[in-house]
Every structure is written in C-alpha cells, then in structure tokens.
N, C-alpha and C positions, 0 to 999 in steps of 0.2 A: 580449853574455854568451855561454858558450862551458865546453867542458870545461878542466879544472885540466892534462892530460892532453897535451892540443894542445901543451902547451908544454917543451921539453926546457931549451930556455937561453933564455928571455926577456926576461934581463939582455943589452942592447946589440944585440939583434935589432930587425930595422925590419918589424912587418906591416903589413897593409890589407884593407877589409873593403868588399869588394863587395854589395851591393845590389841584388835582379832581374835577377840572373842566372837564365837558364834553360838555355841550349845555351853549355856548355862550348867548343865547338870555332867557334862564331863569336859575333860581335857582333850582339845582340838586339834592339838598340835602344831595352832596359829596364830595363839597367844602370844607377851609379856606382858610385864609390869615394871611401871615408875615409882617410884614413891613421891608424892608432893613433897616442895621444899615450904611451898607459900599457896595461900589463897588471895587472892584480889578483888574486894566486891565490891561494883561500882556506889561509889559514895550519896548516890541519890536513893539508892535501895529503900526504902520501907516495908516490912514482910508484913506489917501491917496493911497495906493496903495495894495487892500485888497488880492493880490496875493502873497503876501509878505510873509503871513503865521500870525501866532502871534495873530488868531482870535479867544482867550480865554478870560474871565472876571469870579472873582468867585464873587459871594455875601452873605456876610456875613449877615445874618438872627437877628431879635432881640430876637426871642426864635427857639429851633430847630422844625424842621419839624417833620411829625414822621406818622406812618403808622395807618387812624382811619377807614380801612374795606375796604377804595377804594381806597387808594395812597400807591403803595408800592415802598419802597430805592433803589436806582439802586446805583450799589456798580461801584469801580473807574474799567479798569482793570489793569492788569502788566503792570508797566513801561515797555516801550520799544514793547508789545504784537503786533505783525501783523497779522492779521486775512489772512484767505487763499482767493485766489481768489472765488467769489462765495457763501463763506461763509451768509448764511443768517441771514436777519437785521430787523428791522424795525423802520419807519420813524412814528412821530408822530407828526399832528400840526393842524394849523386851517388855512392853506395859501392856496392863488388863488389854483384852481382847473380845468380853462381857462383860455384861450389866452385873454379872453376878462377883465379876473381880479375877476371874481368874488368867493366870499369867502363862507364858506359852516359858517352854525352856532353852527353843532357839529363838534366832534374831529374828524379828519380822521387820519388813519395808514395805512399804507400799507408796503407791503415788497420788501427791497432794497437789492439783492444782495451785496456782495463786489464787486469790480472791482479792483484787484490786480494793485499795481502802475505804475509797469513796462506796461499795458497796458495803464493805465489813463494817463500817459506823454508822448503816443506814438504823432504824430504830428497832427493827424486827431482826435483826443481826446481831452484833454485839453493841450496837450505840458509841455511846462514848466512851465506853470502857475500850476499846480499840483507837489507842494514840497510831499518832503520824509515825515515832518511833516502832513500832509494832508491825507484825506480817502475818497476815493471815493463810491459811491456806486448808483447802477441802470444805467441809459445809454443805456435803450433798445428804447426805443422813448414810452412809456405807462407810464411808473410810475416814478415818482420824484417829491422832491421837489421845492416849489416854491417862493411868495414872501408872508412873513408872516412866513413863517416855521423858519425864521432865530432865529439861537439861540436855537432853537429846538435839542431834542437828535435825534443819531443813536443808539438804543435799541440791544443786541446781548445776548442770553443767551449761555452761555460759563461756563464748570465747575460749573454747578448746580446753579447758580444763573444770572441775568438782571444784563448784565452790560454797562454803557455810553463809548461807542468806538469811538462816532463821537459827533461833537457840529453842525448845519446846518449854513456853512459859504458865499455856494454862488453856480451860477449855471448859467445856460444861461436863462433870464427873458426878455421877456413876455417866451419865447417858453420852457418851463421848461423839456417839456418829449421829446427831441427832442435826435434822435440816436448820442450814442457816446458823448453825452455831460452828464453825471451824477451830480448828485449833488454831491459837492464837502465840504466834512469836515471839521472840526479840528479833527486831530489824540489826542482822549486824552492822549493816552498812549503814548505820544511823549512831554504830559507836567506833566505828576506825580509828574516829581521834582520839579517843578513850584508851582504845586500845595502843597504840603506840606512845603516848604520853606515860602510861603505864610500864612500857618498855624501856622507855628512855628512862623515864624517874629511879627505873628497877635493876636497872643490870639488863643485859642480852636472856632472855627466856631459852 
C-alpha cells in the first residue's frame, strides 16, 4: 500500500518492494526484496489535482511479505476509524531533512501527533485542501514529513497492534516544517472498503 502519486507511468514499468531496509548506503542484513506483480491505483485519483484525494495505490507482490525478525506486518485500521486530536503516531522515511533538500542514508522516524480535521481544515491551516478522507499530523513547525517520504506510512499503536492509519500524500515543500502546515496523509480508514474490493476482484494478495 502506497500513494498513487508515486506512479507516473505504472503500466509497463517494473517495481520492487524492499522490506526491512534501514541504511540505503549499505547492506544491513535485515532487508529482503519482492517483485511487484501489479499496481492498482484508485480510479478517483487525478495526478493534476492531488488535493482532491484518492491518493492511494495497492501493490500485489509476487510472493507474500513475511516477518524475518526485522519486519513487522502492520494492520489496516477499522473502516471509518477517526483518531482523536493529538493521538501519537509515527512517520518513517528517507525524505529530505532540510530546506536544501539533503536526504539521509538511514531511515528516519519521528512522532507526529494527529491534527483533528476541524483544525486542519481551518483557513490558516490547510483550509479546503484538507478533505475528510485525509489525515493531518504534525504542524508544530519542527517535525514533519517531506520530499522523499511520499507513499510512506503513518503508523499508530491502537488496540494492541501497530496499524497503518496514513499514507504520506502532500505537504508544504520545501518548507515542510512550517507551523500550521502539517503533513497530509491519505486516511487509510476511508479506503478500507475499496482495498477489500480490489482484493476480492483480483484475487488474494
């Protein structure tokens, strides 16, 4: 599961998923890769209007992902689940860490508290660009996702499990850590029904 905007030309392209990756500059001994058999992009996605939402895609792998001692499988949230304001979640990725665009070799992780939709959709926050099918997190002017984090997860611990509640969609690039401009995620719980339908219509993933 990732963002639709990560695929400019999915047809005819070859993709591979690497799990357990930590340091891009070296072999950690924790990673393994699986080829992608097919990409399913939400039919409502419009690459010319990212703020319209539907920024979600599913990847069918050639073989199942598994826990090798370094990879833990995340669960889907319950359909329609809305996290409360300030709920602690974590973004991970290799995105830019400064305005000059420098990117790390090592996987970064940061706590991003959820921002309630009523707050995130206020005019001095993201306004009408923040849809109810999106999830905002961060916005303190210090912590944020940025370029290179797109398609990555927002993981939240709930009901005794790690659940993937968000997919990095957009932010204020390059000034990603701007106050009242939190990272905006596709809210996975808004698409659980779509995810299940894709799996049902196309065979088990």
